[in-house]
C-alpha positions as CSV (number, residue, x, y, z in Angstrom):
1,M,0.0,0.0,0.0
2,T,2.8,2.4,0.9
3,E,4.7,1.8,-2.3
4,I,1.5,2.2,-4.4
5,L,0.8,5.6,-2.8
6,Q,4.4,6.8,-3.4
7,W,4.5,5.6,-6.9
8,T,1.1,7.1,-7.7
9,T,2.3,10.4,-6.4
10,L,5.6,10.2,-8.4
11,I,3.7,9.3,-11.6
12,V,1.2,12.1,-11.3
13,C,4.0,14.6,-10.8
14,A,6.1,13.2,-13.6
15,V,3.2,13.1,-16.1
16,A,2.3,16.7,-15.2
17,T,6.0,17.7,-15.8
18,L,6.2,15.9,-19.1
19,V,2.9,17.5,-20.3
20,R,4.4,20.9,-19.7
21,I,7.6,20.4,-21.7
22,P,6.3,21.6,-25.1
23,S,4.9,24.8,-23.8
24,T,8.0,25.4,-21.7
25,L,10.3,25.0,-24.7
26,Q,8.2,27.6,-26.4
27,G,8.8,30.0,-23.5
28,R,5.2,29.8,-22.1
29,N,4.4,29.3,-18.4
30,R,7.8,28.2,-17.4
31,S,7.1,28.6,-13.7
32,L,4.4,25.9,-13.9
33,F,7.0,23.5,-15.4
34,V,9.4,24.3,-12.6
35,I,6.7,23.7,-9.9
36,F,5.9,20.3,-11.4
37,L,9.6,19.4,-11.8
38,L,10.3,20.3,-8.1
39,A,7.2,18.3,-7.0
40,T,8.5,15.3,-9.0
41,A,11.9,15.6,-7.4
42,A,10.3,15.7,-3.9
43,A,8.2,12.7,-4.7
44,A,11.2,10.8,-5.8
45,L,13.2,11.7,-2.7
46,S,10.4,10.5,-0.5
47,M,10.9,7.0,-1.8
48,G,13.5,4.6,-0.4
49,P,15.4,3.6,-3.5
50,F,15.9,7.1,-4.7
51,Y,16.5,8.6,-1.3
52,L,19.1,6.0,-0.3
53,A,21.0,6.2,-3.6
54,I,21.2,10.0,-3.6
55,D,22.0,10.3,0.1
56,R,24.8,7.7,0.0
57,A,26.2,9.5,-3.0
58,V,26.6,12.7,-1.0
59,G,28.0,11.2,2.1
60,G,25.3,9.1,3.8
61,I,24.5,11.6,6.5
62,N,20.8,12.2,5.4
63,I,21.5,15.4,3.6
64,A,18.9,14.2,1.1
65,N,16.3,14.7,3.8
66,V,17.2,18.4,4.2
67,L,17.3,18.7,0.4
68,L,13.8,17.2,0.2
69,R,12.4,19.6,2.8
70,L,14.0,22.6,1.1
71,I,12.6,21.5,-2.2
72,V,9.1,21.3,-0.6
73,F,9.6,24.8,0.7
74,A,10.6,26.1,-2.7
75,T,7.7,24.3,-4.4
76,L,5.0,25.6,-2.1
77,F,6.5,29.1,-2.3
78,L,6.2,29.1,-6.1
79,V,2.7,27.6,-5.9
80,A,1.6,30.3,-3.5
81,L,3.0,33.1,-5.7
82,R,1.3,31.7,-8.8
83,V,-2.1,31.0,-7.1
84,S,-2.3,34.3,-5.2
85,R,-1.6,36.2,-8.4
86,A,-4.0,34.1,-10.5
87,F,-6.9,34.6,-8.1
88,G,-6.1,38.3,-7.3
89,A,-5.4,37.5,-3.6
90,A,-3.3,40.5,-2.6
91,D,-3.5,39.5,1.1
92,A,-2.1,36.0,0.5
93,Y,0.5,37.4,-1.9
94,R,1.8,39.7,0.8
95,L,1.9,36.9,3.4
96,I,4.0,34.8,1.0
97,S,6.3,37.3,-0.8
98,G,6.1,40.4,1.4
99,R,8.8,41.1,4.0
100,F,7.1,39.0,6.6
101,G,6.5,36.1,4.2
102,L,10.2,36.1,3.0
103,A,11.3,36.4,6.6
104,M,9.2,33.3,7.4
105,L,10.8,31.4,4.5
106,G,14.3,32.4,5.7
107,L,13.5,31.6,9.3
108,F,12.1,28.1,8.7
109,S,14.9,27.3,6.2
110,A,17.6,28.4,8.6
111,A,16.0,26.6,11.6
112,L,15.7,23.4,9.5
113,V,19.4,23.4,8.6
114,T,20.5,24.4,12.1
115,I,18.6,21.6,13.9
116,F,19.8,19.1,11.3
117,L,23.4,20.2,11.9
118,A,22.9,19.8,15.6
119,M,22.0,16.2,15.3
120,D,24.3,13.2,14.6
121,S,22.7,12.2,11.3
122,S,25.2,9.7,10.1
123,G,23.8,6.6,8.3
124,S,21.3,7.1,5.5
125,S,17.8,6.6,6.9
126,L,14.6,7.3,4.9
127,G,12.4,9.7,6.9
128,L,15.2,9.8,9.6
129,A,13.5,6.7,11.0
130,E,16.6,5.5,12.7
131,V,18.2,8.8,13.7
132,G,16.1,9.4,16.8
133,G,17.2,6.2,18.4
134,T,20.9,6.8,18.1
135,S,21.2,9.3,21.0
136,A,19.2,11.2,23.5
137,R,20.1,14.5,21.8
138,N,18.8,13.2,18.5
139,A,15.6,12.0,20.2
140,A,15.1,15.5,21.7
141,L,15.9,17.4,18.5
142,L,14.0,15.3,16.0
143,P,10.5,16.5,17.0
144,F,11.6,20.1,16.5
145,Y,13.1,19.2,13.1
146,W,9.8,17.7,12.0
147,A,7.8,20.7,13.4
148,V,10.0,23.1,11.3
149,A,9.8,20.8,8.2
150,R,6.0,20.8,8.3
151,G,5.7,24.3,9.7
152,Y,6.4,26.4,6.6
153,P,4.2,24.3,4.3
154,V,1.4,24.7,6.8
155,Y,2.0,28.5,6.9
156,V,1.8,28.7,3.1
157,S,-1.3,26.5,3.0
158,L,-3.1,28.5,5.6
159,A,-2.2,31.8,3.8
160,L,-3.6,30.4,0.5
161,L,-6.7,28.6,1.9
162,P,-9.1,31.7,2.1
163,C,-8.5,32.7,-1.6
164,L,-8.8,29.0,-2.7
165,L,-12.1,28.7,-1.0
166,R,-13.3,32.0,-2.4
167,A,-12.4,30.8,-5.9
168,A,-14.0,27.4,-5.4
169,N,-17.3,29.1,-4.5
170,S,-17.1,31.7,-7.2
171,R,-18.6,31.9,-10.7
172,L,-15.3,31.2,-12.4
173,P,-15.2,28.4,-15.0
174,S,-15.9,25.0,-13.6
175,L,-12.4,23.7,-14.3
176,V,-10.9,26.6,-12.3
177,R,-13.3,26.0,-9.4
178,T,-12.4,22.3,-9.5
179,G,-8.7,23.2,-9.5
180,A,-9.2,25.6,-6.6
181,S,-11.1,23.0,-4.6
182,L,-8.4,20.4,-5.2
183,M,-5.7,22.9,-4.0
184,A,-7.8,23.7,-1.0
185,A,-7.9,20.0,-0.2
186,G,-4.2,20.0,-0.6
187,A,-3.9,22.9,1.9
188,V,-6.1,21.1,4.4
189,A,-4.1,17.9,4.0
190,T,-0.8,19.7,4.5
191,T,-2.1,21.1,7.7
192,A,-3.4,17.7,8.9
193,G,0.1,16.3,8.0
194,L,1.6,18.5,10.7
195,V,-0.7,17.1,13.3
196,L,-0.2,13.5,12.2
197,E,3.6,13.9,12.3
198,F,3.4,13.7,16.1
199,T,1.3,10.6,16.2
200,G,2.5,7.1,16.9
201,P,3.4,4.2,14.6
202,A,-0.3,3.2,14.4
203,F,-0.9,6.3,12.2
204,T,1.9,5.6,9.8
205,L,-0.4,4.7,6.9
206,P,-2.9,7.7,7.5
207,R,0.1,10.0,7.7
208,L,1.4,8.7,4.4
209,V,-2.0,9.0,2.7
210,V,-2.4,12.5,3.9
211,N,1.1,13.7,2.9
212,N,1.0,12.1,-0.5
213,G,-2.6,13.3,-1.0
214,A,-1.5,16.9,-0.3
215,V,1.0,16.7,-3.2
216,V,-1.4,15.1,-5.6
217,F,-4.2,17.6,-4.8
218,Y,-1.9,20.6,-5.4
219,V,-0.5,19.2,-8.6
220,L,-3.9,18.2,-10.0
221,G,-5.4,21.5,-8.9
222,L,-2.7,23.5,-10.7
223,G,-3.2,21.3,-13.7
224,M,-6.9,22.0,-13.8
225,V,-6.4,25.7,-13.7
226,W,-3.8,25.5,-16.5
227,L,-6.2,23.3,-18.5
228,A,-8.9,25.9,-18.1
229,R,-6.6,28.5,-19.6
230,V,-5.9,26.2,-22.5
231,R,-9.6,25.7,-23.2
232,A,-10.5,29.4,-22.7
233,T,-7.5,31.7,-23.2
234,G,-9.7,34.6,-22.6
235,F,-10.3,33.6,-18.9
236,R,-9.1,36.4,-16.6
237,A,-9.2,36.0,-12.8
238,P,-10.3,38.9,-10.6
239,G,-7.5,41.4,-10.1
240,T,-5.0,39.9,-12.6
241,S,-4.1,40.2,-16.2
242,S,-4.4,36.5,-16.9
243,T,-3.7,33.1,-15.5
244,E,-0.5,33.1,-17.6
245,R,1.2,34.8,-14.7
């Protein structure tokens, strides 16, 4: 079940990336291609074979986990910029790309790296599953690491959620409303993932379902909005010039 969920997430992200290649080569909507490419990289790094191969290649000290988290940060930052512009959500845009938003990104990124460096992370371990048991210091620091790793995605998701809900309940084209609904589900799933991160082993499968679901919802939602633009290039979201942004 676990592998099915992970492979499904990777395939969805990879297909979305491949579909965007022709337009990207023509210089159109390159940011969307970058988002899908980063999501694909994150999905791959979440899987054992890819994670272990890459991490061992760079020293076997779980740098791949930090890389994965920073990729997630970058992906959601770009998603938030694109969505807030597309739906004319000036409030969300300020929370993400304004001084406070950029400070939050820098703070979470710095905290993530700092906590990681404070741990003894030797020995490649997917999801840092074996790191906590190697020392009392690691056991004490690991919950803070996961709180920071999930914290920024939750911040971004909560900043976006109001404009996504407004779009989902608007009179915009049905594909756009469906895309907004899917991304809203992704935002909710991302927030739920933070809560599930601190549950016991009994919640491993629900945690995996929620975390992978968040990625799929965001990717499919963005894809729906892009498809709406393809079908009706004249669509213009409130407060923007076009969804091409």
